[in-house]
C-alpha positions as CSV (number, residue, x, y, z in Angstrom):
1,M,-8.4,27.5,22.7
2,A,-8.4,28.3,18.9
3,Q,-4.7,27.8,18.8
4,D,-5.1,24.4,20.4
5,L,-7.6,23.4,17.7
6,T,-5.4,24.7,14.9
7,Q,-2.5,22.6,16.3
8,K,-4.7,19.6,16.5
9,R,-6.0,20.0,12.9
10,R,-2.4,20.5,11.7
11,G,-1.3,17.4,13.5
12,L,-4.2,15.4,12.0
13,A,-3.3,16.7,8.5
14,R,0.3,15.8,9.0
15,A,-0.7,12.3,10.1
16,A,-3.0,11.9,7.1
17,E,-0.2,13.0,4.8
18,A,2.2,10.5,6.3
19,A,-0.4,7.7,6.2
20,S,-1.2,8.5,2.5
21,R,2.5,8.2,1.7
22,Q,2.7,4.8,3.4
23,V,-0.4,3.6,1.5
24,V,0.9,4.6,-1.9
25,D,4.4,3.3,-1.2
26,G,3.1,0.1,0.3
27,L,0.8,-0.6,-2.6
28,R,3.7,0.0,-5.0
29,R,5.9,-2.4,-3.0
30,L,3.1,-5.0,-3.0
31,L,2.6,-4.7,-6.8
32,A,6.4,-5.1,-7.3
33,V,6.3,-8.3,-5.1
34,R,3.4,-9.6,-7.1
35,E,5.4,-9.1,-10.3
36,E,8.5,-10.8,-8.9
37,R,6.4,-13.7,-7.7
38,A,4.9,-14.1,-11.1
39,V,8.2,-15.2,-12.6
40,L,9.2,-17.7,-9.9
41,A,9.7,-21.2,-11.2
42,V,8.0,-22.7,-8.1
43,D,5.5,-20.9,-6.0
44,F,5.7,-20.5,-2.2
45,Q,6.2,-23.7,-0.2
46,D,5.4,-24.5,3.5
47,A,9.2,-24.6,4.2
48,D,9.4,-20.9,3.2
49,F,7.5,-20.0,6.3
50,I,9.5,-20.9,9.4
51,G,10.9,-18.8,12.2
52,E,9.7,-15.2,12.1
53,F,7.4,-16.1,9.1
54,A,5.7,-19.0,10.8
55,H,2.4,-17.2,11.0
56,L,2.3,-17.1,7.2
57,T,1.2,-19.8,4.8
58,P,1.7,-20.2,1.1
59,G,-2.1,-19.9,0.7
60,M,-2.2,-16.7,2.7
61,V,0.5,-15.0,0.8
62,G,-0.9,-16.3,-2.5
63,T,-4.3,-14.9,-1.7
64,L,-2.8,-11.6,-0.8
65,L,-1.0,-11.3,-4.1
66,D,-3.6,-12.9,-6.3
67,F,-6.8,-11.3,-4.9
68,V,-6.2,-8.6,-2.3
69,V,-3.5,-6.6,-4.1
70,P,-5.4,-6.5,-7.4
71,S,-8.5,-5.4,-5.5
72,L,-6.5,-2.6,-3.8
73,E,-5.0,-1.6,-7.1
74,V,-8.5,-1.3,-8.7
75,A,-9.7,0.8,-5.7
76,Y,-6.5,3.0,-6.0
77,I,-6.8,3.6,-9.7
78,D,-10.6,4.2,-9.3
79,T,-11.4,4.5,-13.0
80,A,-15.2,4.5,-12.1
81,N,-14.5,7.9,-10.4
82,A,-12.1,9.3,-13.0
83,G,-9.1,8.3,-10.9
84,R,-10.0,10.4,-8.0
85,N,-8.6,8.1,-5.3
86,K,-5.2,7.9,-7.0
87,Q,-5.2,11.7,-7.5
88,I,-6.0,12.5,-3.9
89,L,-3.6,10.0,-2.5
90,L,-0.8,11.3,-4.7
91,Q,-1.6,14.8,-3.8
92,M,-1.6,13.9,-0.1
93,R,1.6,12.0,-0.5
94,G,3.2,15.3,-1.4
95,A,4.7,16.7,-4.5
96,G,8.1,17.1,-2.9
97,Q,8.3,13.4,-2.2
98,P,10.0,11.4,-4.9
99,P,8.3,8.1,-5.9
100,P,10.0,5.0,-4.6
101,G,12.5,3.5,-7.0
């Protein structure tokens, strides 16, 4: 029974580590997209969202990049709490994992 609980806890920790890596890497990718979008001569257009992207709209993507991503970045940096969120997420991400290029 104790071994089962140990295995369960290890599995949960492994899942938390993987999810933390995805959160950090995903936020970094979103921040990079936001930077790339900032230099576009023309912002997103309706015609950009056809086929597999038909569920998206220029307003939706713009709101994500203009409001949601900055809010996530503020929560990640967490200056009000001495950067604890960022510290924990990076520790969970794993020291052996190189940051994305």
